[in-house]
Phi, psi and omega in degrees: 000112186274090185294323184298324184272314187274323182054033179208151171247132184283096184289345177289314176287319183263014190311307189287322186286335176302325181281350174266313190262322188083162184304312190295315177301318183291327174294318177294321177298326187284359176239017185254122172264137189238132170254126173245117183258125182098115184232041163281201189304310184297316182294323182285327174299315176297312183299319180301311182291325183287324179292315172304326182288334176099050174279176185293315176198160172229130179248138186250144171218109172188086182283357182294153184283147179291141175244162183301319180297338183293336184287355178290336179223344184272091190292344176274354186260155177225169179303332180288346182272349184304132177098341183265156183304125183305317184294318183302312182282337181278329187308304181300327180288320177291325182296337182289342188287330187204109185294342182277348187244106174295137177249126180239163177242131182275126184270147176081195183287152173277100180241157187296334182292346182264004189269342189294340177286349190252138178277324183227138173240123183244126178244129178237139177054036181260157178296149175302327176298315185289318180301316183297323182291311178295319181292332179298319181286316184294322178297324184276342186246012173072028182253134184276142192234134176223130170236146184207151174204156177233148171219095183060243184268008180249147175208160182216149166208159187220132179247138168217103178258019177076184178286139175055045178288126182263127177257116186276331179222108188289323188249333183084357179283153179292149182297139182274153172210165181188165183265142185268139175255330184197146169228126180278160181252092179195182187293320177243081186294141182255129173261125179249128183260166179302143184279015179277325187221129175300146185286323177082003183282161171235164177304137182094341173298165178233142179226160169228179194221149172224157171064021174279131178258133176094294185280134184280069184243349185296131177071021179293155168309149177305131179251138182287138185257143164238119188281130176257333179184177184297342182236005184222146170204159182254155182227018178094205192276125175235012188296341180251019184249013179084177182261145179291137177252305183189167168075194179110145169228140168263150180226120176299138179246125177282118180264140181285158186227133180258141181232133172265121180257140179273159177290168179299316183301314180291323190285331175308320183279328186226074187277152170249138182244139163271123176283117179269340179212111185289345174279356181230051189298332183271353182298309190309315184297316180294314182291334173299324178281321181295324176291322176301317185295323176298316180292328173296319177298312182299320178299326185281317191251347178079014183205162171280160171305145185287147181302122176057032181261122185297321183297309180298321183296323183290320176296318184294317178298317179299318175300315185297322180294314177306313182295319183296325182294333184258358186283149179293323180237104184281146179248154174270107186282130176264112186301322183298319183293317179290322180299318178299320175300320176295318184299323186266008191301324181268359180291147180215112196237127183298320178302314182293324174299314181300313176301306187284323178297323174295314179299313178293326176295320170302319172303322177299311182298322176300317180295327179283328188244341188072010181268129180076164182274124178288161173290134180238117325257334181256142175235126176240138187220141172208151174232060178298338179297340182281354175294135181293151180247350185257007175231152181279116178264101177242170181298321179295322180290342186247019175287146176300150182234010185074034181247157176293346182261013182304323180288342174270326173299329177299332182264314189257352183076163188298315187294317178294322175299325178295325177292319179302311187289342183258011180283152181230107190238146184241117179261119178259099178118130181236039181265221187300305177294322177300317179296316179297325183295312184294326179293311177300318182295323179298320184289323179288338188087017185300131170076013187266356186281177179303331182249001183277159180191139175242123170262132175222133179233145173194123180280350189275157172257164185279131179241163182306314187294341177293332195289348182279341182220352179254087205279355178285349184256150182237169181301330178288347180274345185307128184100341180275165174293130185294317187295318184286323174298321181287326179292320176294327180293315184281346174296323179294321182288324178210103182300344181295342184281342177301127183085352180245010175241117173256118180261131184235158178240001182275137181292142171283137186165175182308323186288348178249016186288349172293326178275309177263065189250206186298313182298320182301301184295329177296333180263017179254151166262335183191176183227139170235121183272135171225060190256162181233013175221151186289320183302313176299323177298313186295322179298306181300326180298314178302317185291325179292322174298313184299313185268002177055052176248149177297157177218124174257116187245143180205168173189163180226154178215098184059240181269006182258144177210153179223150178227134176228138182248131176238120183245128181301133175072358182248306186254170166292165174276172177302313187287349185289335174240140180226149175290150176296149180294148177297141180285130182269156180275131180304147185291326179292328178286323178295315187283322194226334187226053179293147177223003177219156188289346175290325182292317183286331177292316181295322176297317180293321178299316179288327174298322178298316180290323184289332181271316204244349186241298188298309181304316179297315181297319180295317184296322179290328176295318182296322182285337192248339182251120188297328186255022183298313185297321183296315176292327178292321185297337179291333176262083189290348187289324182230012185292327178294313181303314181300313181296322176299316180295317175304313180300311181299317185280345180255331188236276198293328184250004184294115180280147176248357181210163177291335178301319179298319180293329174292320176297316176304313183296320177295325176296322178294317180305309184300310179304309189281322185254354182232293189299319180292327183284320176303317182296319177298319178284338175287319172296316186229081177309154182298341179254011182293150177240156176280182184288344181268356178098352181275158174297131174304310183275065177237154184312139010274001180288132175250127182291137183268166175227128179298149179261136174262129185297129178233110185297345186260001179271114182307320184291329178292314183294323179300322178296311187303309182301310178297306179308307182300318179290323176287324175299317181288328176300318176313323191251011181070020184265147181293133179273185182203147178234357182294117182297334185292327178298313182290319178307314183304314185284315189298328183294341184248004180283130177272118177254115183300148176294150181252136172239123184293156185251138172278157179077005175283130183269131177237132184286128177262320188237161184297321185278350183287130176254133178264147181295137182284138180271090181273129180277145176280165187304322184291319179295316179297320180294320176301321176294314177305312179300333185281350183275138172297145174293137180305330188290338180278352184233039184304129181081350182280137178212148172274169186243095176300145177268115177273122183298125180225114188279335190262011173253108186284000181253002190256008169078358184294304177292328180299318180291319183291321177297311183298312187295313182300314180296320179295319176296323175293326176296322172310314193251012177066031179265137178299134181291158171246145181283176181295328179300307186290325181293315180300316176306314183282315182285330176276354181053043185287131176273121178292142184209147180214141187298332184298312181291320177303316176299314185299310178297322177295323178296318175296323174302310182298330175294326176283331177297324174310314182293323174295320177295325176292350182074030178298145179228358180271135184298324181283001171285335186255159183226119163280145183225147173226132180226144167234102185290344182285332188282314342279157182213135177231126178226130182231146177209157180284148179300159171288134180293146175301132178295139182256141176237172188207136165225137193051234176261009188263115175273148177208162174233185178299342178284342184275155172201168171264123182258123177242123190277008180211163182273086187272167175283162175301322181294315183295327179299307180303317181293320182300311178297325183287321189280315189273324189243354181059038178238135183260119176284122183250341181206142179222130180223152175233104187065240179264359186263128176271114186274319185205141171218153180285354179253006182287160183302144186304319185296321184285327181293316180297328177294326186270334185304315176290345181294141165286156187295326177299324177286316181303314177296315175301317176299312187281325179275345182061025181228141179282149176286124178309143183294341182271358184280119180264336187229147165255141177251128179228149173258139180234144168251130192227158171250141176283180179289347177261016176083002179276139176286148182213149183275133182227163176297165179282173183238140179240126182247123176287129184238355184213000000 
């Protein structure tokens, strides 16, 4: 992305990534040239993620001819490319990903004199000799160096960003701030925060202060923090700064950190390791020796060790032992581990490539920007747990067969490859994670066998902002269905997927169970979620539990990612554990006492709905529904207010021209930012005190100030322009953005003087309830009579404004930004720019391609285990990763909770299966005779089918009914023809009269 030329960042394309990296980091990337050496799977994965991220340019170097085995992980290559230079054939396909990033090929030999133009050099699958030579030059000349390689289920990477590399933001987390309640005057001053919110600081953080009264701390140099408790921390000496009186905010300051990197030659002898799995604490030191042994073996023989060849493995271990004996820091070598590394040396697996490629691409971005903490300096990764346990891995089984999958067969063998190809998986979602998943599956050959199938569904169409991280899509795909476009894209990567991918556009949910029903799920082996909303995740979780299918669940949030494995009868389900709900902002804070920009943004978002959406919708309901008034009057709480609003929007405030919309906007400015504030201060003057004698306007309350409209104030005019245009949209009037038009109208607007009203009630605390203002019947009738009859406005409708955050021309974010910042001015709160306002108001989930690739790779490593038919809980790994820190954390899944009746244990995966459509009487007798349980209640969904206390006549009517008839009779709805089973919940008593929890019941009816 050539920032010098364009001097602009395409926020439409990079919208989600900007919230991860920020504008400054993006601009630094836009001046960074990257060289990537080696274009097998790992090199192209790194290149793909870096290009999507938007660096200045990427140069490729790998003149070696394409081989058939390259197709196992190099997703831009085809069979027609075999024999051609890897870099030449990769360049145009990589260039399609991002028009802002030029892709070049480095001509001639890779010599050090060609490296000075690059900010970062990345070497993949290169000899150790070549790495040492290149790194010697880059280390001496201030060029950042990264090398990486993979061997089957093993991977290694190395960073050298030179001496005194500056990290400008160690964590990438938003800077903390909080309100101060007290600051002591002493050598080790203690800051006490309001007891509403924990400060969240850590030892070593730095803070500065604003709005402190009394003590001379405002605008001080950043002070180092020592945490004393969740609401207190010390900041050093304040003894000569005066005494604290009141107020104040602390603000965390991100302090730069300098890191000295050693060269590759130095670091080989004295390595620093990033631990990627704390359950394998001893692995990095062993693999550090093992990878060097592999390089020595290749230098000696000109080839990698042969798959599962015992002779080669023993030689690699012997070399490793020699290297270890002369190493400054010796490792305790596990012969079995080193042998396994040798066995898999020629292996190339798409999931491992994705994990390491995503991680290393993020390291490239760190080198360019100084944003986030780089890996210091070695990272070793392995997923030996993914090796199959149900097939015999012999040398013969792992020999190449002349297939594109030979590098996967080298690790897993031919029999397991056939299992992969005949697997049947359902992918729910074809967005960012879905695209990466399908790419990996195509490379693995998943579902391409005679019995194999991939089902993928996504109801969405492709938008421009998707192109930055949903890499299967190109600009020409914008507007097309994601699922079908993704299926077409992987067909080009691996033609074997043609005819084996079924693309759907129907949303998963109750309304689509005719499509995704019994027969559909019975023909699946498992489900993978690639969803971005909680409701759909929970729905698919319930379906997987019901049909007893495995579920692979994952998600990303900026540089953070998580993976969860759900295994039938083994683990808990996705819905068994839930995150705590988001804390909501108290209504009284939003309406009258905001103290943070998040409060004013939410208030502005509500105002958007309250001005431009809800009134128009209510007005349209009045005009279109004959019984609307009747229904409204049943809700006495807000009927009068709604009727008043409809009257305003249809009669008294209905504009006939855009000029009247400008007048309306000006009067709203006065009402919202002046009159309402005056009324609040009339009720609670700035010097008022509470019943305890403390100032009413003390933290967290901030005393407001009314705003006087200023036609020359840009923020005031931004509100008027946006509000007038949105109001005009409601009425189908043509808008205007020329400020001179507004100035002309505004000079003649008459604004009535405001007089505060006595007796106005204002909610002060969250728990305080105000008396509802009910209108008497006469007043309501007067309001109704003031409305025009709908028949006189036949066909007339207003146009409600549906909030759309991604259109920069529709005034939506403009209105919310201006409104929020004016509200912030009322309360002395620091403003937020349009970018940050859009992030908060639009509830945007930050996203970047690097994390998506890494997380998807981890999911696919768990998929190998499911294909293997694993059933032990400690075989699987849930994961949490934060590439910014960087941090990798893995744990075994949580076991399914066990319940019990009599001596029978069961989990959420268990049920009673009844194989025929029996009568209610037979059902009750069955439980009595077979399970010694007395059925006292039976329900199906919201329908109560039976209780032991229902009237005798009703019970006698129902006992002879079969369940298919009973459910239809009680629910008054026919059972859909595609439904084979009915699910019912039962409540039972044991034979001693105690109630007990039992599994649900599934009854076959067709």
